[in-house]
C-alpha positions as CSV (number, residue, x, y, z in Angstrom):
1,M,78.1,122.9,65.8
2,T,78.0,123.3,69.6
3,D,81.3,122.9,71.4
4,P,80.7,120.3,74.2
5,I,83.3,121.8,76.4
6,A,81.4,125.1,76.4
7,E,78.6,123.4,78.3
8,I,81.0,122.3,81.1
9,T,80.8,124.1,84.4
10,L,83.6,124.3,87.0
11,V,82.5,124.0,90.6
12,E,84.0,123.8,94.0
13,L,83.1,120.5,95.6
14,D,82.0,119.8,99.2
15,H,81.1,116.7,101.2
16,S,77.7,116.4,99.4
17,A,79.6,115.4,96.3
18,L,81.4,112.5,98.0
19,G,79.3,109.7,96.4
20,E,79.7,110.9,92.9
21,A,83.4,111.7,93.3
22,K,84.1,108.3,94.8
23,S,82.4,106.6,91.9
24,L,84.4,108.5,89.4
25,L,87.7,107.8,91.2
26,Y,86.8,104.1,91.7
27,H,86.4,103.6,88.0
28,A,89.6,105.6,87.3
29,Y,91.8,103.9,89.8
30,R,90.7,100.3,90.1
31,H,92.7,99.2,87.0
32,E,95.7,101.3,87.8
33,P,98.9,99.3,88.5
34,T,99.6,101.2,91.8
35,F,96.2,100.4,93.3
36,Q,96.4,96.8,92.1
37,Y,99.6,96.4,94.0
38,L,98.6,98.3,97.1
39,F,95.3,96.6,97.6
40,E,96.2,93.1,96.3
41,S,94.0,92.8,93.2
42,R,94.5,89.0,93.1
43,R,93.1,88.5,96.5
44,T,89.3,88.3,97.2
45,G,87.8,91.6,98.2
46,Y,89.9,93.9,96.0
47,D,87.1,96.1,94.9
48,Q,85.9,96.5,98.5
49,R,89.4,97.6,99.6
50,V,89.6,100.2,96.8
51,R,86.2,101.6,97.6
52,A,87.0,101.8,101.3
53,T,90.3,103.5,100.7
54,L,88.7,106.1,98.4
55,R,85.9,106.7,100.9
56,E,88.1,107.2,103.8
57,G,90.5,109.4,101.8
58,L,87.8,111.7,100.6
59,E,86.1,111.8,104.1
60,S,89.5,112.9,105.5
61,H,90.0,115.4,102.7
62,F,86.7,117.1,103.3
63,A,87.0,117.0,107.1
64,Q,90.3,118.9,106.9
65,G,88.6,121.6,104.7
66,Q,90.8,120.8,101.8
67,S,89.9,122.0,98.3
68,A,88.3,119.8,95.6
69,L,87.3,120.9,92.1
70,G,84.7,119.3,89.8
71,L,83.5,119.7,86.2
72,V,79.8,119.3,85.7
73,D,77.9,118.6,82.5
74,D,74.1,119.0,82.7
75,G,74.1,118.4,86.4
76,V,76.4,115.4,86.3
77,L,79.9,115.3,87.8
78,V,82.2,114.3,85.0
79,A,85.7,115.1,86.4
80,V,87.2,115.8,89.8
81,A,90.5,116.9,91.3
82,F,91.5,116.9,95.0
83,I,94.1,119.4,96.1
84,T,95.9,119.3,99.4
85,S,97.2,122.6,100.6
86,P,100.8,122.9,102.0
87,G,100.0,124.5,105.3
88,D,97.1,122.2,106.2
89,R,98.4,118.8,105.2
90,V,98.4,116.3,108.0
91,A,100.4,113.0,107.4
92,I,98.0,110.2,107.0
93,S,100.2,108.1,109.4
94,D,99.3,110.7,112.1
95,Q,95.5,110.4,111.5
96,F,94.5,107.9,114.1
97,N,90.8,107.7,113.1
98,W,91.7,107.3,109.5
99,R,94.1,104.4,110.3
100,I,91.6,102.6,112.4
101,K,88.9,102.9,109.7
102,M,91.3,101.8,107.0
103,M,92.4,98.7,109.0
104,L,88.8,97.8,109.6
105,T,87.7,98.2,106.0
106,A,90.8,97.8,103.8
107,G,92.8,95.5,106.1
108,L,96.1,95.8,107.9
109,T,98.3,94.8,104.9
110,S,96.7,97.3,102.5
111,T,96.8,100.1,105.1
112,R,100.5,99.5,105.8
113,R,101.3,99.4,102.1
114,Y,99.3,102.6,101.5
115,I,101.0,104.5,104.3
116,E,104.5,103.4,103.2
117,Y,103.7,104.3,99.6
118,H,102.3,107.8,100.6
119,E,105.3,108.6,102.8
120,A,107.8,107.4,100.1
121,V,106.1,109.7,97.5
122,Q,106.2,112.7,99.9
123,D,109.9,112.1,100.5
124,C,110.6,112.7,96.8
125,F,109.1,116.1,96.7
126,P,111.5,119.1,97.0
127,G,110.7,120.9,100.3
128,E,107.7,120.6,102.6
129,L,105.5,123.5,101.6
130,H,103.8,122.4,98.4
131,H,100.4,121.5,97.0
132,H,99.7,117.8,96.4
133,L,97.2,116.2,94.0
134,P,96.2,112.9,95.7
135,F,93.3,112.1,93.4
136,M,92.1,113.2,89.9
137,A,89.8,111.5,87.4
138,V,87.8,112.2,84.2
139,H,84.8,110.1,83.2
140,P,85.8,107.8,80.3
141,K,83.0,109.3,78.1
142,Y,84.7,112.8,78.5
143,Q,88.3,111.8,78.1
144,S,90.4,113.3,75.2
145,Q,88.2,116.4,75.2
146,G,90.5,118.7,77.2
147,L,88.9,118.4,80.6
148,G,92.1,117.2,82.2
149,R,93.8,120.3,80.9
150,I,91.0,122.5,82.2
151,L,91.3,121.0,85.7
152,M,95.1,121.3,85.7
153,D,95.1,124.9,84.5
154,T,92.6,125.8,87.2
155,I,94.6,124.0,89.9
156,E,97.8,125.8,88.9
157,N,96.1,129.2,89.0
158,T,94.6,128.4,92.4
159,C,97.9,127.1,93.8
160,R,99.8,130.2,92.6
161,E,97.5,132.3,94.8
162,T,98.7,130.5,97.9
163,P,101.6,132.3,99.6
164,G,104.5,130.1,100.5
165,S,103.8,127.2,98.2
166,S,106.8,126.0,96.2
167,G,104.8,124.1,93.7
168,I,102.5,121.2,92.9
169,G,103.3,117.5,93.4
170,L,101.7,114.4,92.0
171,D,102.5,110.7,91.2
172,T,101.4,108.0,88.8
173,G,102.2,104.4,88.1
174,N,100.7,104.6,84.6
175,A,103.3,105.5,82.0
176,R,100.7,106.8,79.6
177,Y,100.1,109.9,81.8
178,I,103.7,111.0,82.0
179,D,103.8,112.9,78.7
180,F,100.6,114.8,79.6
181,Y,102.0,116.0,82.8
182,K,105.4,116.9,81.3
183,K,103.7,119.0,78.6
184,L,102.1,121.0,81.5
185,G,105.6,121.7,82.9
186,F,105.9,118.9,85.5
187,E,109.3,117.3,85.9
188,E,110.2,113.9,87.3
189,V,111.8,114.3,90.8
190,G,111.9,110.6,91.9
191,E,110.3,107.2,91.8
192,V,109.0,104.7,94.2
193,R,109.3,100.9,93.6
194,M,106.5,98.7,94.8
195,G,106.7,95.1,93.7
196,D,106.6,95.2,89.8
197,V,105.2,98.8,89.8
198,T,107.3,101.9,89.5
199,E,105.5,105.0,90.7
200,K,106.8,108.2,89.0
201,V,106.8,111.3,91.2
202,L,106.4,114.6,89.4
203,F,106.6,118.2,90.5
204,K,105.9,121.6,89.0
205,N,107.8,124.6,90.5
206,L,105.5,127.6,90.9
207,K,108.2,130.0,92.2
């Protein structure tokens, strides 16, 4: 019997993959408690605000030359991970063009909430020079097949090759992901309260 994972190809993504990546992330994040709070899921236009935020976030990521990995099955992108490097990260609050586009598409309230959330998460990480995983998603059809582990192992190997990085940081408001990350060696280093949502901030030391 053929191992389906054996047919999966790891690729480095560029701007041409933005559409597929955004679609994967949209379906992964639109039901997440964090996004539902940040972008006011009970108010009309929620889906539009989520799509706009992902679009602007990925546009900024690629424009800065940041790394993005994907897993491809028969020409179809089925998993993605976006990696922000320690020396190249620019605070989103300092990105004027990003803020303007976000306010025009996601609205002032969502933009303010997103910036406050992002900065609060960053404050939880130990030290400034670390990698950050702002977005990661696996297509529902391919979940529970080890693709998340493949991505995380590749990310760790890539980050270890970067001089000066203290580790990898990420965050989640979904409790069902915590055990997965802890099994990979991540530890909780803080939390961010947003309404009824508690965002767990995790970090893996690579030193």
